[in-house]
C-alpha positions in Angstrom: 54.6 63.2 40.5 58.3 64.4 40.6 59.9 65.2 43.9 63.2 65.4 45.7 63.9 64.5 49.3 66.7 63.5 51.7 67.8 59.9 51.2 66.8 57.3 53.6 68.6 54.0 54.6 65.9 52.1 52.6 67.0 54.0 49.5 70.6 52.6 49.5 70.0 49.7 47.0 68.3 51.9 44.4 71.0 54.7 44.8 73.7 52.1 44.4 72.4 50.9 41.1 72.2 54.5 39.9 75.7 55.2 41.1 77.0 52.2 39.1 75.3 53.5 36.0 76.7 57.0 36.6 80.2 55.7 36.9 79.9 53.8 33.6 78.2 56.7 31.8 80.8 59.3 32.9 83.7 57.0 32.2 82.8 57.2 28.5 83.2 61.0 28.4 86.4 63.0 27.7 88.3 62.9 31.0 86.1 60.1 32.2 88.7 57.3 32.3 91.0 59.2 34.6 88.0 60.4 36.7 87.1 56.8 37.1 90.5 56.0 38.5 90.8 59.1 40.7 87.4 60.2 41.9 84.7 57.8 40.9 83.0 55.5 43.4 84.6 52.0 43.6 83.3 48.7 44.9 81.8 48.1 47.3 79.8 51.1 46.1 76.9 50.1 48.3 79.0 50.7 51.5 80.0 54.2 50.3 76.4 55.0 49.5 75.2 53.8 52.9 77.9 56.0 54.6 76.7 59.0 52.6 73.0 58.4 53.4 74.1 58.2 57.1 75.9 61.6 57.0 75.1 63.9 59.8 73.9 67.4 58.7 77.3 68.9 59.8 79.0 66.4 57.4 76.9 66.6 54.3 73.6 65.4 52.7 72.4 62.7 50.4 69.2 63.2 48.4 67.1 61.3 45.9 64.8 62.4 43.1 61.7 60.4 42.5 58.8 59.9 40.1 55.8 58.5 41.8 58.0 57.3 44.7 60.4 55.5 42.3 64.0 56.7 42.8 65.4 57.9 39.4 68.2 60.2 40.6 70.5 60.9 43.5 72.9 63.5 44.8 75.5 63.8 47.5 77.2 66.8 48.9 79.9 66.8 51.7 81.1 69.7 53.8 84.8 70.2 53.8 86.6 72.4 56.4 89.0 74.8 54.7 92.3 76.1 56.1 90.6 79.1 57.7 87.9 77.0 59.4 85.2 78.0 56.9 83.2 75.3 55.1 82.9 74.4 51.4 80.2 72.1 50.2 81.4 69.7 47.5 78.8 67.9 45.3 80.4 64.6 44.6 77.4 63.0 42.9 74.4 64.3 41.0 72.8 61.9 38.6 69.4 61.4 37.0 68.5 58.3 35.0 68.5 59.3 31.3 64.8 58.5 30.9 63.9 60.9 33.7 66.0 63.9 32.6 64.5 67.2 31.5 61.6 67.3 34.0 63.3 69.2 36.8 64.5 66.4 39.1 68.2 67.5 38.9 67.2 71.0 39.8 65.0 69.8 42.7 67.9 67.8 44.1 70.4 70.6 43.6 68.0 73.0 45.3 68.2 70.7 48.4 72.0 70.5 48.3 72.4 74.2 47.9 69.9 74.9 50.8 71.8 72.5 53.0 75.1 74.3 52.2 73.5 77.6 53.0 72.1 76.3 56.3 75.5 74.8 57.2 77.1 78.2 56.7 79.3 77.1 53.8 81.1 79.8 51.9 80.4 78.1 48.6 79.5 75.0 46.7 81.7 73.1 44.2 80.8 70.5 41.6 82.7 68.7 38.8 81.8 68.8 35.1 84.0 66.8 32.8 85.4 68.6 29.8 83.1 68.7 26.8 80.0 67.8 29.0 78.4 71.1 28.2 75.0 70.0 29.4 76.3 69.4 32.9 78.4 72.6 32.9 75.3 74.6 31.8 73.2 72.9 34.4 75.6 73.9 37.2 75.9 77.5 35.8 72.1 77.9 36.3 72.8 77.6 40.0 75.5 80.2 39.8 78.5 77.8 39.8 81.4 79.0 37.7 84.8 77.5 36.9 87.3 78.5 39.6 90.0 76.0 38.5 90.8 74.1 35.4 92.7 70.8 35.6 94.8 69.9 32.6 96.0 66.4 31.8 98.2 64.6 29.4 98.1 60.8 29.2 101.5 59.1 29.3 100.1 55.7 28.1 101.4 54.8 24.7 98.0 54.0 23.3 96.7 57.5 24.2 99.7 59.7 23.2 98.6 63.0 21.6 100.3 64.5 18.6 103.1 66.8 19.8 103.5 70.1 18.0 106.5 70.2 15.6 106.3 66.7 14.2 104.4 64.4 16.4 107.5 62.4 17.6 108.2 64.7 20.5 110.9 66.7 18.7 110.4 70.3 17.9 
């Protein structure tokens, strides 16, 4: 049976393995290499997961998705105080093992994260979807999340230089 629940300290090892898989998977997507350098979990991942599982309700929430008590997904949301003192919930992690997708675990975990944000009095909830990851974007849109900012990027590494309009050599 599929279920979602708050994460427990005993879940840290299983969540850590899923987090490592998520970082590798997302790193392959468009925008993923910079995301890995800027926002992705870094080693020791287990310490960060343990800290997230230990969050107090006024700080955030970590959840897991299970099939027959086996953890196959996890999510983390943290509450951020805004300049006016209000709170914004930020989903930093939401991942389901590819073999367990499409059965409602992501939705069940997201329901818990949204309910926590509402209970905390947050004015909204944010999550990140990498460019071209339409499945993730569509998933978040089913929860009413819509783009409120778009980050644009240009690599300055020689091996990743895009063609520049007007000739490709930087001249117009």
